[in-house]
N, C-alpha and C positions, 0 to 999 in steps of 0.2 A: 584451215588450221583450227584445231579444237579450241574451245573457249578458254580452257585452263592454260594452254600453251600461248594463246594470244594475250591473255592477261599477264603471263610471265614475261613475254616479249615486250609488252607495253611498259612493264615495270623496269626492264633493262633500259629501254629508250629514255625513260624519265631520269634514271640514274645517270646515264651518259650526258644528257642535256644539262643536268645540274652541275656535273663536273666541268664540262666545257664552258659553261657560263662563269663558273668560278675562275677558270683560267683566263677568260677574256677580261675579267674584272681586275685581275692582279697586275701590277706593273712588272712583275717578274716575267710575264710573257714577252716583254721587250728584251729582257736579258738574254733570252734563249732564241732570239732571232725575229720576234714579232710575227706578223701575219695571223690569220685566223687559226687558232690551235687545232680545231677539228680538221680543217682542210690539210694542215701540215701533217698531223698525225695519220690521217687516212692515206696521204701520198707516201709517207714513209713505210707504212705497213704494206701497201700495194707493191712497193719495190722489194721489201723484205720477202714477201710471199712469192714473188716471181723467181727468187733464187734459192730460198730455203723452205723446205716442207716442214710445217709445224702441226702438232696435233695435241690431243688432251693428255698425252703422256710426256710431252716436252717439259723440260726444266730450263727456263729461259732467263738470260741475263740481259737487262737493259743498262748498258754501261754509259754513264753520262745522261741519265734519264731526264734531267731538267724538271719541269713541272708535270711530267708524265704524259705528254701528248701521244707518244708512240704506243706506250703500253695500254692506255685507255682505248685507242683505236684498234689495237690488237684484239682486245676483248670484244669491242664493237663489231669486228669483222667475223666473229663467230668462233674464234680460237679461244679455248678455255684451258690454258696450260696447267699441268699438275702443280707447277710453281713458277712464279714470276717475281724476280728480284730486281729492283731499280737501285742503282748506285750513282752518287754524285758527290762533288767536293763542296757544294754550296749549301750551308745549313738552311737558309730560307726556303729553297726549293724542296728539300727533303721534308721540312716542317709542313709545307703545303701539301705534299703527296701523302704524308701520314694523316693529315687532317681531312682531306677531301677525297682521297682515292682508296687508301688501305681499308677503311671501314666498308667500302662499297664493292670492291672487287675481291672475290674469293682467291685464296692462295697467293696473295700479293703482299710483298713487304719491301722495305726500303732500308738502305745502309748509307750512312754518312761516312765518307772515306777521306783519308788524309790526302793532301795534294795542294799544289800551288800552280797558278797559271796567270801570267801577266795580263791575259785578255779578260780574266774573270776575278782577279784578286780583289777588286773593289767591292765585290759582292760577298766576300768570305769574311766571316767574323771568327773570333776566338771561341772555339767550342771543342769538346772532346770528340775526336773522330777516330774511326777504326783504322788501324794501320794495314798496309798491304799484307804484311806477314800474318796478321791475325785473320784477315779475310781469306788469304790463300789457304790457311789451315782449316778454316771453317767450311769453305766450299771446295776443297781439294778434289779435282777430277769430277766435279759435280754436274755442271750445266751441259745439257745436250746441245743447246743452241744459244746464241747471243748476238747482240748487235750494238753498234755505236754510231749514231748519226751526228755528224758535225762535231766530232771530238778530235779525230786525228787530222782535221783541217786547221786546228788551232794549237798545235804543240810543237816544241822543238824536236830536233832529231833525237836527242838523248831521251826526252820524255816519250817519244814515239816508241822507242825500243823498250823502255821501262814499263810502259803501260801495256804493250803487247805481251811482254813476259808475264806480267801480273795477270792479265786476262787468261793467258794460256794455262796458267797454273790452276785456274778454276774450271776449265773446260774438260769435259770427259774425253778420253782418247777416242778419236773419230768424230768428236763434236765440231760443229760449224759456227764460226763467228764472222759476222758481216760487219765491215767497217766502210765508212765513206771517206774519201780523200781526194786530193787533186794529184793526178799522176802525170809526171813528165815522161813523154815518149816521143817518138819521131813525129807522130801526127799532131799531138798537142803543141809541141814546140813550133812546128811549121805553122799551125793556125795562129798562134800568138804572134809570130814574126810577120805573118801576112795581115795582121790586124783584124782577124776574123773571130777572136774569142768574144764571149758574151760580156766580159769585164774589160774595162779600159786598161789593160796590162801594158807596161812599158816594154817596148821591143828591145831597147838597148840592155835593160836589166835582164831580159830573157837571154839575149846573146851572150851576156857575161856570166850567166848562171851555170853552175856545175850540176851537182846532184840535188841542189836545193834552190828553189826560186822563191824569193820574198818580194811580194808585190809592193809593200809600203814599209820602208825602213823605220819610219816613225811609229808604226804599230805592226811589228814583224809577224805577230800571230793572227792578225786579221785575215790574211790570206797567205798560206804557205803551201808549196807544192814540192813533192819529192820524186826523184827519178824512179822509173819503174824497177830497174835493177836493184836500187837501194831498198825499195819497199819489200821486194821479194827476199832480199838478204836479211832484213830485219825480221820479217815474218818467220823465216827459217830459223834464225837464231833464237826466236822465242819458243821454238818447238812446234811450229805449225808450217803448213804449206799453202800457197795460193792455189785454189782449185777452181775458182770461177771469177770472171771479171765482166762487169757491164759498165761501159763508159758513159759518162754524163755529158750533158749538152753545154757545159761551161766552156769547152774548147771551141765551140762553133761547128759549123758544117751540118747542122741539123741532125746530129746523132744523139742517141740516148733519150731515156724517158725521164730521168731526174737531172738535177743540176750537177751533182758531184759524181765522181766515179765510185762504183760499188765493187768491193773486193771481198770474196768469201775465202776465209782461211779455215783450213781443217786441221785440228790438232792431230799430230802424228799418232797413228793407231798403235796398239800393242802388237809387237812382232809375234807372228804365229810360227809354229813349226811348219816347215815346207810341205810336209805331208797333209797339213790341214788347210792349205790354200786351194780354193776351187780354181780349176783351170778351164779356160774357154775352149770349147770344142774346136778341133782343127778340121779344115776342109780336106777330105780324102782325095788324093790325087793319083793313086796307083792301086792296082788290084789287091796288093798285099794290105795296104792301109784300109781299103774298103772292107776287107774281111775281118778287121780287128774291131772289137768293141771300143767305145770311147774310153772307159777306164784303162783298158790295156794300152791304148795309144798314149794316154796321159802319163801312165807309169813309164812307158818307154821313153817319152820325151824328157821326163824328169830325170831318168837315169843318165840320158845323154848330156843334159845340162849340168848335172852335178858330178859327172865322172871326171 
């Protein structure tokens, strides 16, 4: 490595170290789940990059950014997006990010957004916050990629739908948004009923659960899981589609790299004219087909499908 590059890299390392130390020193680290912020951020970014390809042209949304563990680790991993915007409903964490992160990371900014959540309301103070409508207008069809770690694990069904719709309004058509959640499916239900899940989840409550499973009725949003079909329906209603799923280890059985389930939602792309859609080459199965060029066969197939 050239000396200039090495000095620049050393400077980045020092900047990251100072940010992480500030995170460790603030009590807000406990608000967002505790543990070492650098390790948590690195783990989140590793999961994100395993499912979503990011580069220097990406415009990235960190939805529910907290104290910025994920976005700092994203920069640390070598990704320098064209733009990175963190959003959260808690004024203190946005203040922290604007003080310790925004001045150090290029093309990074933060938005304090309106919202209420029984799990986090004790940390929310009266402040002017951006409305969903204002941010939807400001970032309409803007972000190429986005993510939300441990946001949709702490919301009601109504808020799940509202937040998905809000996020979708800011995603570029074809853009990808990764969220973490707890998905109820045949496997996860079976493992909970068999006492194999990583959390001490009540079997009778699972047996009685419909589309929504609440682990603790005294703190409903501490752990809430949604049926797989319900999740896909809410994603679709928001104008997106589930395109990738990676299950977490919470359900037991030794599967998954992370704790929660990872779901990639792709915003429905702009519909093209049928003539502009590239067709996959077909396997020639007869002498006539073999003698035809691919474009001729593609046009013939298109005429048959549209006649």
